Structures are given as C-alpha cells and as structure tokens.
N, C-alpha and C positions, 0 to 999 in steps of 0.2 A: 065546382062549387068549393071545394077546398082553397084552390087558387084565389077565389073571389074573397074568401073569409080572411086568407092571409093579407092580400091587397087592402082589406078593410081595416085590418088591425095595424098596419103601417100606417095608413091614413090617419088613424085615430092618434098614434104615436106623434106623428108629423103635426097633428092639429095641437096637442098637449105642449108640444116643443115650441110652437109659435105663440100658444095662450101665455106660457111662461117668458117668452123671450120678448114681448112686446113691454109688459110691466117692468122689466128687467132694465131696458133700453131707456123707459121713461124716466126709471129712478135715477139712472146715471147722468142723463141730460138734466134732470131737475139739481142733483148734486153739483153737477157743472155751471149752472147757472147761479145758484146759491153762493158757489165761493166766486165767481165774478162780482155778485152784488155785494158781499161783504168786504172785498178788496177794493171796490169803488166807494164804499160807506167809508172804510177805514181812511182811505186818503181826503175825503170830503170832511171827516172830523179832526185831520191834522191842523194844529193851529197854523195861522200865517201872521199871528201878532205875538208880540213878546207878552209876558216873560218866557225866554227860551228855556225849556224844561229838558232835562235828561234823566230818564227813569221814570218811575210811575207819579204822575201829577197830584195824586192823591195821598202820598206817602207823609206819614206825620211829621218827618223831619226834612228839612231843606237847608242844603248847603249853597249859599250863595257865593260865586267866586267873582270877586273883582279883578279883571283879567286884561291884560294888554296884548296884542297879537304880535307885537315886536319884542315882548318880554322874553328872555331866555329861560327864566324860571319858570315862567307859566308854561312854555312850551315843553320843559323838561316834565312838569308836573300833570299835565292834561291828560295823558292815557293812564298813569298811575291812579288819579283820582277818579277817573270813568271805572277803571277796573275795581276799586273799592265801592262805588256806587251800586254796580253789578252785583256786589256780593252781599250787600245790605239793601233788602227790598223794601224797608220802611223808611228809607232816605233817597232824595231825589237832588239832582244838581242842577241850580239855576245859574244861567250867566249874567253877569254885569258888566258892561262895557266901562273900562276905565283906562283909556288910552293916555300914557304918561306923556308929559311935555317933551321930555328928553328924546322921545322916539318919534315924535312928528317930523314930516307931515305922512310919514308911511303907515304910524300906527292908526291914526284916523281913517286913512285911505282903506286899510284892511278891515277895520271896523264896519265901514259902510258897506262894503262887498258882502261881509257876513251877514249884516241886519237884512240888507236889501234882497239877499239870497233867501232868507227866512221868510220874508215879506211875500216875496214873488212864488216860492216852492215848499214853503213849510218848516215846520219844527224840524223833522229830522235832516232837511237839507241844510240847514242853519249848522247843525253839528258838524256834519259832514264837511261843509265848507271850513268851518274853524280848523278842523283837522288837516284839510289840505292846504290852508294859509301858513300854518305852523310849518308844515312839512316843505313847502316852497319858499324860498326867500322872496320871489317877485310879488309885488303889490297887483297881481293880475286877477282877473276873474277866473277861477278854475276852470280846465278844459271839459269836465263831466257837466258844467253849466252851459255849454255850447248853446243849447236850444232855448235857454232862458236869457241869454247873454243881452239882449236888446231890451227887455223888460229890467234887468236888474241895472243896466246902466241908466234907464230913464228914471229909476227909483233913484239912484245916487245922486243924479241931477235935480230932483224935486225938491229937496232940503227938509223933507221931512223925516228922512231917516237919520240925517245930521242933527236936526234938533233934538230927536229922541236920545242919541249917543251924547250930546251934550248935557241934556237934562240928567242922564244917568251919570255923568262925570260929576255935576253940580252935587248930585245927591251924595256920591261917594266922599266927596270935600267935606260936605256939612256933617257926615258921619264919622269925620276923623281918619279916613283912609289915606293913607301916604303912600303906599309902596304896592307893588303887585309881585306874586299873587297874595291877595288877602282872602280870608273866607269869614262869613258870616254864618252860624249854624243857628238855626231858628226852630223852635218847637211848634208847629203850626196848631197845635191844640190850645197852648197857652200864650203864644207870642213872644215868650222869653226867649233869648238869644245871647250869644257870646262871639266876639270877634278874635280870629286867630291870624297871626301875620306869617308868611313864609309859607314853606312847603310842610304841611302838617304831617305828621306820620298817621298810620293807621290807628295806632295806639292813642293818638292825642285827639283824632276825630272821636273815637269812641268815648274818650273822657269828657270831652266838649259835649257830647249828646248828652251823657250822664249828669253834667253839671246843670245844663238848662233844665233837665227834668226836676232835680231837687232844688233848682233856685227858686227862693222865696222873695 
C-alpha cells in the first residue's frame, strides 16, 4: 500500500509537470510566431519609393543632402553626416540625387543603381547601396544585391528611375544648387529652411537648426 501511495504521488508530480510544461511550450511558440510576424510586417512597411530617408521619418527636422555618387567630398562626408543623424533623434537625412555634369556618365549610372536598388529592395537597401557605391570605384551593382540583380537591371532600363533623377537634378538647379555636397535644413513643422554649401560641421548643423526655428 505504501509503494502504491508513493507511485501515486510520483504520478501526480509528473502530471503537474506536464500541466506546466504544455502552457510554457505554447507560450514559447506564440512568442516565436509573433516575432516572425513583426519582422515580416516591418519588411512590408519599408518604403520602396522615394524620398529615401535615413533616421526617423517623423523627425521634426530634415537635412536634405544634394549629393553626387562620384563626388569625393560627398563620399568623405557620408559617414560623418550619418553619425550626426544617429546622435540627433529629432533630425533625419533625406537623399537628393544631384549628379554633376563633370562626373558623367558614371555619376548618373551610379545614381540609377542606387535608385533602382531602393525601388526593388526598399529604403534600407538604398542606403546600403549608396555606401557600397562610395566604397567601390566601379559603377556596377554591388555583390550583396546579386539576388535582385535582374530586377534592378530591368528598373534601370525602364527609364522611370532616370526620369526621377533628372527631375531631382532640375529641382536642385531651380533651387540654386550648384555644387555637392549641399544641404537644406528644413523645420518640418513650419517648412522654414536654410541651405548650406560644403561639408558642414556638427556645430554648423546645430546652428542651422536654431536658425530655422527662430526664423520669422
């Protein structure tokens, strides 16, 4: 009888363990599936159309960079400007294609690669592609885009991307932009702005933001 009671007690303990184990496993599965869902949702929300934004798209201030992918100054300024954006949560960076005539035809070819990488694979890939194009002298589609190469090539041949770049170039000319890099700092609450030429320092960027806030 004693052995029977001991066995019964072990059975009850095992049963309790099973009772706790099943909900725990279900909870783990639920968390895993939720994570997959959130990752997929994030990919779906990623923009595949311009403007190409680095940082918080809802930030109060925007730094528009008029840039040429063959411009040495733009290349040197690319990472420091991104670092500054990372340190200032209320500011984002917006790319504006401005391939200069002196850098043709390579500048427009690189702009097309970046533009089409963004249209095919999304905003984050656009910025990754810009970084790769600055690091590599060749005007070829970066290797990390191998899986998307055919789609990107089709986009380049479609003329739609080229039309957009030419539109941005014309807009920059109308705004009086003559060199790269040039920056336009915009207060998104008031739409007041100021244009800076060259490689603005951190202090100059902050002063420009103060200016547009106080500008009447």
